[in-house]
N, C-alpha and C positions, 0 to 999 in steps of 0.2 A: 908387621912391619908398622911403621909411625902413620897414623891415619891423618891426612891432611886437607886442608882447606882450599879449594879450587875456585877459580873464576874462570868461566866461559867466555874468551872474547870471539864470538862467532856463534850461529844457532843451525848451520846446515847439517849436511850428512853427517860428517865426520863427527862434529861435536855433538850431535843428537846419541851416537852410537857409543862414543868415548866417555861421555858424561855419564851417560846410563850405568857403563861398566863400571867405572868409579865407584859411583853410588851404591850398586850391587856389592861391590869389595869393601865398603863399610867408611869410604872418603865421603867427605861432606862437600856439595857444592853450594857455595854462597852466594853466588850471582851469575847470571848470562847476561851477555850484551849481543846485540845485533841491531841494525840501523833499522831493522823492519820491526815494528812493535807485534805484528802479528806471527812472526817466527820466535822473535823473544819471550813473549808470553807464552807460546805453546810449549817450547822446551823447558821452560821456567816451572810450568804448572805440572808439567812430567816429571821433574824434578822437585818438586814441592819446594820451590826457592824464590828469591826475588829478581828481578830483571830490569835492565834499564835499556834506553836507547841514546843515551849522551855518551861520548866517551869520557866527558871531563867527569860524570857521575859513576864511573867505574871504583867499584870497592877497592878499599885500602886494607880490608880486612880478610885477605887470602894469602894463603903460603905459596902457593904456585898460580901462574897465570897461563891459561893454554889460548895460544892465538889459532883458533881454527876458522881461519879467513880465506877467501881467494887472494892469490898471490899478489894481485896489483892492489889490493886492500889492506895488506899488512903493516906497509911503512905508514900509509896515510891516516891507519887509525891509530896505530900505537904510538905516534907522534904526539898525539893529544891526551894521552894517559902518563900519569905519575907511578911509577912502581916501587921507586925508593931502591934497597937492595933486593928485593923479591925474585924469586924465580920464574921467568919468562920464559915460554917455550911454543917453538911454532911446529906445525905439523905437515909442513910442505914438503914434497919431493925433490923441489927443484930449486928452491930460495937456499942462499947459504946461511949458515949458522950466523955469520957475522953481521948478517943484516940486523938483529937484535942488538947490536953491541952500544949503539949509542942510547938505549933505554934502561939498561941494567948493566952490572957488571957479572950479573948471575944470569945465565942465560944458556939455552938449548934447543934440542930438535927431539921431537917425539913422532916418527914417521911409521904410521901402520900402512902396510903395503895390501891395500884390498881395495875394492871397488863397493862403496856404501851407497844406499838408498834408504830414505827416511823410515819407509812404513814396512822393511823387508829385514826381517830378525836373521841375526848373523852371530856364529858362535867366536867370540872375540878371543877365545883362549887360544885359536887354530891361525889366527893373523901375525905375520911375522912383523916384529916390531923393530924399527932401527933409531939408534939412540946415537947422539952427540952433544957435547955439554962443554961448557966456557974452563971447566975445571975440575979435577978429580973429584971434589967432594960433590958438585953438581951432577957429574956422571953417576957416581954412587946412587945418588938419589934417584935419576932417570931408569938406573939398571933394576934397583929394587922395585920400582912403581910398574917398570914394564915386566918384569916377572910376576907381579903380582895380578897381571891381567891377561898375560900371554905366556902361552908354552915356548915360545921363538922369540928369543932376542938376541941382537948384534949390535955390536958399536960400529959406526960407520960413519966417515967423515963426509963432509960435503960434495966433493967430486963424485966419490963412488955413489953416493945416493942419487946425485942426480944422474948419472949412468944409470942406475937401476928405475928412474923414474921413466927415462927414454924408453927403456925395454918394455918397463909395464904401458906404456902408452900403445906401442904396436901389439902387446899380446892382450890387453883388455881392452882399450877405447878402440882402435882400428877393426879388431874383431868383431866387437860387438857393432861397429858401424857395417861391416859386411853384412852381419845378421839383419840390420836394419834393410840396407839394400835389397835382401833376398825376400823380407817379408813385403817391401814395396813391389817388386815386380811379381810375386805369386798373387798379391792383390788385386793388381792390373789384369791378372789371367783368370781371377775369380778361383784363386786355390788358398786354403789355410797355411799359415804359417808353421801351425801345428805337426804337418807331415816332416817338418824338417828337424823336429827335436830329438828324434832317436840319432840322428845323423850328426848333429852338434854334440851331443852327449857322447858318442864315440869318439869324434874328433879329440874332445877334451880329455877322454879317459885314456888314449892313444899315446898323449905326450906326459902322460903320468910314468910311462914304462919306455919308451922310445925317443930318441932324439928328433924333434920336430922335420928334422931333413929327411929323416929314416920314415918318418909316417906320412909325408907327403905323397898324396895320388893326385889323378885327373888328367885331362888331356894336355895341361899346360908342361908337365914334367919332359914329355916327348916331342912337345910343339906340336901337336897332332892338328895341322892346318884346315884340314876338311871340319873338323869338329870346331876349332877355335871360330873358323870363318862363317861358319853357318850360327853360330852363338853371338857373335858381332853384328850380323846381318838381322837377325832376331831381335837385336835391341836397339835398332836403328831409332826407333820411335822414342827411346829412352837413352839420349845422347850421354846423360852423367854416368848412368851405368853404363853404357857401351865403352867410354873413355877409361872407365875404373877394370872393366874385365879386361881389355885389350892391355893395360898398364902393367896389371898383375900377372897377367899370364906371361908377357914377356919376362918380368922380374923373376917369376918361380923359373922359367925356362933357365934364364941365365945364371940363378942361384945353383941349380943343380948341375952346371956344365963346371962350375969351380971347384977346385980340389977342396977335399975335406981339411 
């Protein structure tokens, strides 16, 4: 495929992994923007390119601009940039595509459905990519680009993408918060989090083959009050965990009383 010149507006987790993958595939990253000099310089150095901390100084010498910013900053930053007719893309799961319509007539979405941490390697080819664009030509560019970096590419409109993002928050962010709460509790009892890793691994493995509802185990399914009340009483010194335990236990029981 054609090799493009990219400017990354943002230097966080998504920008770090996405820009590195594009460079590996032969594309050129001509500039990195971040409001934080340290973040901009670190990513630019890794990519062997230039950086700026001023939106007004963002280069005009890119073919495609990738806005990999937190949602609340997208409109605030992009309104300060002149894009002309260049293709502008955001990477958000929740923001509608049309939020970019005042910046350029050529715009779209490139949403990688994965959790990213800067210093953790990830196989980008395995990440599902969801694209949307303002025109057939722009969609073709984004689909080609997505196929260049991933084996899983789907065209998805803004409403469906928002629904997907909500589900991802439950499956990833909320699940990880439960891991963090388990770690907090174990630390209070001078027990290592590592002893839970095989359990976490098997829980994640099961849902590759079973519906999550079928994979659910534990006292909350049958609402075993003796066990649940014992646990809740044990958590009285940690009211945040006590509340979470009680709420989720009730929801698990209610969910398993519902018809499939």
